[in-house]
Backbone bond lengths (Angstrom), bond angles and torsions (degrees), N, CA, C in turn:
res aa  C-N    CA-C-N  psi(-1)  N-CA   C-N-CA  omega(-1)  CA-C   N-CA-C  phi
1 M - - - 1.446 - - 1.531 108.87 -
2 S 1.312 116.99 125.37 1.452 122.68 177.91 1.527 108.82 -94.53
3 L 1.323 115.91 127.37 1.455 120.90 -176.00 1.525 108.81 -139.14
4 R 1.321 116.85 148.28 1.457 123.01 179.45 1.521 108.93 -112.86
5 W 1.336 116.78 156.58 1.459 120.01 179.57 1.513 112.00 -63.22
6 D 1.329 117.93 -42.51 1.460 118.81 -178.64 1.527 111.27 -62.80
7 K 1.320 116.70 -37.86 1.464 119.81 178.66 1.531 111.14 -69.67
8 Y 1.329 117.07 -38.05 1.462 120.15 179.58 1.530 110.87 -65.97
9 I 1.317 116.95 -45.47 1.466 121.18 -179.53 1.526 110.53 -62.74
10 W 1.302 117.16 -39.14 1.456 121.34 176.03 1.532 110.86 -68.50
11 S 1.324 117.35 -39.97 1.464 121.90 -177.04 1.518 113.11 -65.24
12 V 1.338 117.57 -35.05 1.468 120.30 179.79 1.531 111.17 -93.69
13 R 1.325 116.10 11.53 1.457 123.73 172.21 1.525 114.66 66.31
14 L 1.328 116.50 36.07 1.458 120.40 172.25 1.529 110.30 -88.75
15 A 1.335 116.92 -13.64 1.463 123.01 175.85 1.524 108.10 -138.17
16 K 1.335 116.18 147.96 1.461 119.77 -177.67 1.520 112.67 -70.37
17 T 1.332 116.26 -38.89 1.461 119.73 179.76 1.528 109.32 -130.25
18 R 1.305 115.18 160.74 1.458 120.37 179.44 1.527 110.37 -68.09
19 S 1.325 116.53 -35.56 1.469 118.74 179.14 1.530 110.95 -68.10
20 Q 1.332 118.26 -34.22 1.463 120.25 175.79 1.529 110.39 -66.27
21 A 1.320 116.80 -39.59 1.466 120.91 177.74 1.525 110.30 -63.53
22 S 1.320 116.80 -43.44 1.453 121.75 179.69 1.525 111.40 -63.73
23 E 1.322 116.47 -43.13 1.460 120.98 -179.89 1.538 111.18 -66.01
24 A 1.332 116.99 -41.61 1.469 120.48 179.38 1.526 110.89 -64.87
25 L 1.315 117.50 -38.48 1.469 120.72 176.73 1.525 110.84 -64.85
26 S 1.326 116.48 -43.64 1.462 120.86 -178.73 1.525 112.09 -64.84
27 K 1.337 116.71 -36.77 1.458 121.14 -178.28 1.520 113.15 -83.74
28 G 1.324 118.40 -7.81 1.458 120.97 178.33 1.516 114.42 87.39
29 K 1.336 118.29 10.38 1.461 121.14 176.88 1.523 110.96 -76.30
30 I 1.315 116.56 -21.90 1.459 122.16 173.97 1.523 106.71 -117.77
31 K 1.325 116.08 123.98 1.459 121.21 179.80 1.525 108.99 -113.69
32 I 1.316 115.30 144.07 1.448 122.25 178.35 1.523 107.57 -111.61
33 N 1.327 116.75 123.40 1.467 122.32 -177.91 1.533 111.75 51.22
34 H 1.332 116.49 45.04 1.464 125.30 176.65 1.524 114.02 65.37
35 S 1.313 118.45 19.82 1.465 119.93 176.60 1.526 109.59 -144.12
36 N 1.320 115.76 161.04 1.459 120.12 178.40 1.521 110.09 -67.67
37 S 1.319 115.12 149.64 1.454 120.42 -179.55 1.523 109.18 -142.94
38 K 1.306 115.39 152.77 1.455 120.53 175.81 1.528 108.84 -80.71
39 P 1.341 117.21 150.93 1.466 120.13 178.78 1.527 113.21 -62.91
40 S 1.319 117.88 -23.56 1.463 120.88 -175.31 1.527 113.88 -85.72
41 K 1.319 118.50 -7.97 1.473 120.46 178.75 1.525 109.90 -65.22
42 E 1.323 115.29 157.43 1.462 119.68 -178.51 1.525 110.95 -96.04
43 P 1.335 117.08 131.57 1.465 120.15 176.85 1.527 111.35 -75.56
44 K 1.329 115.17 155.54 1.460 121.54 177.71 1.521 108.26 -131.00
45 V 1.307 116.72 153.54 1.456 121.17 176.93 1.527 108.38 -63.27
46 G 1.321 116.73 133.13 1.454 121.89 -179.18 1.521 113.75 99.49
47 D 1.323 118.66 -11.84 1.463 121.25 178.02 1.528 109.86 -66.78
48 T 1.332 116.18 152.59 1.453 120.68 176.76 1.521 109.48 -111.46
49 I 1.327 114.74 145.81 1.458 122.64 -179.64 1.521 107.25 -119.86
50 Q 1.334 117.85 127.48 1.454 122.32 174.71 1.528 108.02 -115.55
51 I 1.335 115.32 122.13 1.455 120.94 -180.00 1.521 108.56 -112.30
52 S 1.325 116.18 122.49 1.460 122.24 178.98 1.523 108.44 -88.84
53 H 1.332 115.69 119.89 1.471 121.20 179.68 1.519 107.78 -131.72
54 N 1.336 117.20 112.79 1.460 123.85 -174.03 1.527 108.78 54.71
55 S 1.303 118.62 -111.32 1.460 119.67 -177.10 1.524 112.26 -105.36
56 A 1.322 118.00 -4.24 1.464 121.97 -175.60 1.523 110.95 -103.91
57 I 1.335 115.03 154.56 1.457 121.07 176.62 1.524 107.67 -121.11
58 F 1.331 115.35 115.54 1.457 121.50 -179.75 1.520 109.30 -93.20
59 S 1.324 116.60 138.32 1.463 121.67 -176.60 1.523 110.15 -118.97
60 Y 1.328 115.24 140.58 1.460 122.23 178.40 1.519 108.61 -138.35
61 K 1.324 115.42 153.68 1.460 120.60 177.79 1.530 108.70 -122.82
62 V 1.321 116.27 133.52 1.463 122.36 179.67 1.529 108.43 -77.55
63 I 1.334 117.23 123.07 1.461 119.72 178.27 1.530 112.46 -112.38
64 Q 1.332 115.89 -16.44 1.460 119.74 179.09 1.521 108.61 -160.17
65 L 1.318 117.00 145.17 1.463 121.52 178.55 1.518 109.55 -93.71
66 L 1.327 116.48 154.73 1.456 121.11 178.40 1.516 109.00 -142.46
67 D 1.327 115.88 157.06 1.461 119.69 -175.55 1.520 113.59 -108.54
68 R 1.322 117.99 -2.37 1.464 120.87 178.74 1.520 109.18 -146.95
69 R 1.325 115.72 161.78 1.464 121.51 -179.80 1.525 109.95 -70.08
70 V 1.318 115.62 139.00 1.462 120.33 -179.05 1.518 109.69 -119.45
71 G 1.318 115.63 166.37 1.453 121.23 178.10 1.519 111.34 -66.77
72 A 1.323 115.88 162.55 1.462 121.02 -176.66 1.528 111.60 -61.05
73 K 1.309 117.44 -36.92 1.465 120.44 -179.41 1.522 111.65 -70.29
74 L 1.321 117.54 -29.09 1.463 121.43 -179.60 1.529 112.50 -86.91
75 A 1.315 117.80 -16.93 1.472 121.07 -177.38 1.524 111.50 -64.10
76 V 1.325 118.10 -26.67 1.474 120.44 -179.01 1.521 111.75 -68.73
77 D 1.327 118.14 -15.14 1.461 121.44 177.08 1.529 112.21 -77.07
78 Y 1.322 117.66 -12.64 1.453 122.03 -174.54 1.524 113.57 -113.15
79 I 1.317 117.60 -11.73 1.460 120.99 -173.99 1.531 109.50 -149.09
80 I 1.333 116.70 144.52 1.466 121.96 178.31 1.522 108.32 -115.94
81 D 1.323 116.53 131.52 1.461 121.65 176.83 1.523 108.90 -81.88
82 T 1.332 117.18 115.52 1.466 122.37 -179.82 1.519 111.64 -113.52
83 T 1.330 116.78 25.11 1.456 121.68 -178.07 1.525 110.56 -68.80
84 P 1.338 117.50 128.83 1.464 119.68 176.62 1.538 111.01 -65.62
85 I 1.309 117.15 150.76 1.465 122.07 -178.97 1.524 110.78 -62.58
86 E 1.329 117.19 -31.94 1.466 120.51 -179.95 1.525 111.41 -61.01
87 E 1.324 116.93 -37.55 1.465 120.64 -179.87 1.528 111.13 -68.31
88 I 1.316 117.17 -38.49 1.467 121.01 178.01 1.518 110.06 -65.88
89 E 1.331 116.64 -41.49 1.461 121.07 177.74 1.528 110.75 -64.96
90 K 1.327 117.26 -36.79 1.460 121.42 178.42 1.526 110.30 -61.84
91 L 1.339 117.48 -42.47 1.458 121.33 178.84 1.522 110.84 -66.37
92 K 1.333 117.67 -41.72 1.467 120.86 179.11 1.526 110.66 -62.81
93 T 1.317 117.37 -40.97 1.457 121.64 178.67 1.526 110.25 -64.04
94 Y 1.320 116.51 -42.31 1.461 121.71 178.61 1.522 110.51 -61.94
95 Q 1.335 117.30 -46.32 1.464 121.21 -178.84 1.524 111.01 -65.01
96 L 1.326 117.19 -40.12 1.455 120.84 178.83 1.524 110.85 -64.47
97 A 1.323 116.93 -40.94 1.460 120.87 178.34 1.525 110.83 -64.21
98 Q 1.309 117.73 -38.43 1.459 121.71 178.34 1.529 110.68 -65.21
99 Q 1.328 117.03 -40.85 1.465 120.53 -179.87 1.522 111.04 -66.60
100 N 1.313 116.81 -37.71 1.458 120.51 -177.62 1.523 112.67 -76.98
101 Y 1.319 117.87 -20.79 1.457 120.62 -177.14 1.521 111.68 -68.60
102 R 1.320 116.57 -46.12 1.466 121.30 -179.73 1.512 108.91 -124.98
103 S 1.301 116.16 133.17 1.462 118.85 177.40 1.521 109.24 -74.64
104 N 1.306 115.59 147.98 1.459 121.60 -177.46 1.528 109.80 -66.22
105 G 1.322 117.15 132.97 1.459 121.66 177.27 1.516 113.99 83.70
106 S 1.326 118.52 14.49 1.462 120.06 -179.02 1.527 111.90 -84.78
107 G 1.308 117.78 5.81 1.452 121.15 175.61 1.506 113.57 93.96
108 K 1.313 114.65 -175.25 1.460 121.95 -178.64 1.527 109.52 -71.39
109 P 1.348 117.30 137.97 1.461 119.13 179.24 1.529 111.70 -66.86
110 S 1.320 116.08 142.71 1.458 120.44 175.61 1.530 108.58 -76.43
111 K 1.324 116.13 176.00 1.470 119.61 178.88 1.524 110.42 -60.48
112 K 1.324 116.53 -41.38 1.463 120.60 179.80 1.531 110.03 -64.82
113 D 1.336 116.56 -43.47 1.471 119.98 177.20 1.519 110.63 -59.73
114 R 1.328 116.63 -43.18 1.462 121.30 -178.88 1.530 110.76 -62.42
115 R 1.334 116.91 -43.14 1.465 120.51 178.07 1.524 110.85 -63.62
116 D 1.334 116.24 -41.45 1.464 120.13 178.09 1.528 111.38 -63.07
117 I 1.326 116.82 -41.00 1.467 121.11 178.84 1.519 110.22 -65.17
118 D 1.329 117.01 -44.59 1.471 120.82 179.17 1.520 111.50 -61.98
119 E 1.332 116.56 -41.47 1.463 120.77 178.73 1.534 110.16 -64.56
120 Y 1.315 115.61 -41.37 1.471 120.54 179.87 1.537 110.59 -64.15
121 Q 1.328 116.30 -43.78 1.469 120.32 -178.99 1.515 111.85 -68.08
122 S 1.314 118.24 -32.36 1.464 120.06 -179.79 1.525 111.04 -66.79
123 D 1.342 117.18 -24.95 1.466 120.74 176.70 1.516 111.69 -70.61
124 W 1.316 118.55 -22.74 1.469 122.50 -177.42 1.507 112.32 -86.15
125 E 1.294 118.72 -19.24 1.464 120.50 -174.25 1.482 112.79 -91.99
């Protein structure tokens, strides 16, 4: 069975579309075995996937290969979440800080607000 990383990541529902998975792999937001990988490389059982999301890095381990997209409940049969609790807490803290910065419904951010948000986010990366 011939399989590509972008198709595997899409199949186990780590990305909404295959093109998003391919783009994230190309840009280095998704790393395979702690290094950048092309979307066309073939996955192997035991490989690790690190996905960078905001300030947290989520880790998964491949336990089985598949040739088609499966439902969310069945995806856990093909991949194991090995993300440390500290990374999950880091994401929750980041999201809470974002919610507290601007109240919901306060309108479009001004240029100054946008610069402040960008400066704040750069501290998390």
